[in-house]
C-alpha positions, 0 to 999 in steps of 0.5 A: 441317303441313309435313313436313321432315327432322329430326335424331333427338335433342333439341338442348337435352337437355344444358342446365344440370344440374350442382351443380358449376357453382357452383364455376366461378363466379369472381365474383358475378353473371355471369362464369365467368372472371375478367374481364381487360382485352382491347382486342379485346373493344371493337373492332368486327368488320369483315365480310370473308373472313379465313379459313375459319369455325370453327363451334361450336354444338349439333349439327344446329342449322343446315340443312346446305344453308345451310352449303353455300350459304355455302361456295359463295358465299364460297369458304370451308370451315365447320369444325364442332364441337359442344358438349353443354351451355353449360358444356362450351362455356364450358370449351372457351373457357376452355381456349383453344380458338379458334372463330369463331362460337358460339351461347350462350343469353341467360344465357350471353351475359351471362356471356361479356360480363362476362368480356370473352370476346366481340368487339363487333359493330356491327349497322350493318355487317350488311345484314340486321340491320334485319330484326331491329332495325327490327321488334323493339325488344326486341333494341335493348337486351336484358337480357343484352347492352346495346345488343346490342353483342356478340350478334345474336339467333338463335332463341327457345323456351319450356317447357311440357308435352307429353302423349299424347292417346291415353293422357291425353285431348284436353285437360289443365287448363292448369296445371303441376299436370298433371304430378301425373297419376294415369293417367300415373304412372310415364310422366311425365318432367321435364327434367334441367335445374336451372333448368327444374325449379326454375322450373316449381315456382316458377311453380306455387307463385307464387314468382319464377322464379329464387328462391334464398330458403331458405324458398322453396327448402324449400317447392319441395323439399317440393312436388317430393317429392309429384311424385316418385312420379309420375315415371319420371325426369329426362330432357332427351331429351324428343323421343325419350322421347315418340316412343318412347312411354316418356313419356306426359307430359313437361316439354318445350321447344317446338322439340323438340315441333315436331321430334316432330310432324314425325317422329311417324307420327301427330302428332295423338296429341300435345298441348302446353300452355303452363301458365297460371302462366307458361312460361319463355322464352329465346333463343339468339344468335350471338356471336364469341369474343374470340380468334376467328381469323376474326372477319370471316368469322364476321360475314359468316356471321351476315349470310348466316344472316339472309337471310330465305330462309336463316332460313326453311330453318332454321326448318323444320329445327329448329322454333324461331322466329327473330326476322327480319321476313318469316319469321314466316309460316314458323313460323306454318305449323309451329305452326298446329295447335299454337298453344301452341307459339308463341313470340314476341318479346313473350313474351320481354318478359314477363321469365320468363327464367332469370338469372345468380345470385351464387355464394351463390344458385347454390350454394343452387339447386344444393343444392336441385336435388341434394336433389330428384334424389337423393330425400333 
């Protein structure tokens, strides 16, 4: 496995986990803001330098040398700021903050499109877009953005279970029920993420991943009560918990597992499984906010990021695969010894992704998660 420098924390540790999120919904289904007509939302961006790039993303989610290359080639500066959750990203947008490029998850692309908050993107204006769209038909019309008219795919990830082989053995049973492990009792964590925890229990119980049915949520809460005695806590800092030895078993994002393996003094003591009941799979995307001041520079940056040599740098830096043809071998090398971490575009097609809910369903899922966390 290639050993590379890796940031020292999980890039996904602050994802959805707030019961207050339901209050932000302005309309059933998708948007967190009331849609308003906006001609800029339908006018495709022209790739050209029109100013410095104001960049808004998770911290350490792009290789710094890629930024350097873009700045040197185009004579512009990349002005970076970071968010720690999708909710905080949206809140900054709703407050009128202006960014040229953002990196929403698929679920949030759909919300922002519905709210007329993203600029239209014509993939034909990107020299490197065929490396995605000519080889991965899934992205021609993904569920979250019809005809990929407002976003370009960035990365992919899935959720499974990581464990310490030196503490729990070389293999587990390959099921979400492995979290109920007697030996790991008191050293087991689940992610502090509403959808991930509810989704894990839904899959284990044979329910639909995004269920909001009252009777099913009641069963899910009951099932979680049986898991609670085994848990040390809820935490999305999966990378650090495992590396420090605080966790012997952890619900974990696949890319964070790759980062852990790069940094661990002895990678062989860690394992990762994708449970047989199913693993949630998701993707992040490039997008340009409707109020971006330099949308042309943002589009050039997307095209620059899609160059295979830059994709390979980023795959090696963050541990997440990117659906750009010609870079597959780079990711395959990273996960060669840990095939369960592998995420492919075909995995996205299996429909195990988190969707947007109506206000009522969001409130029901938030209430269930809150009850699980407070231990009622």
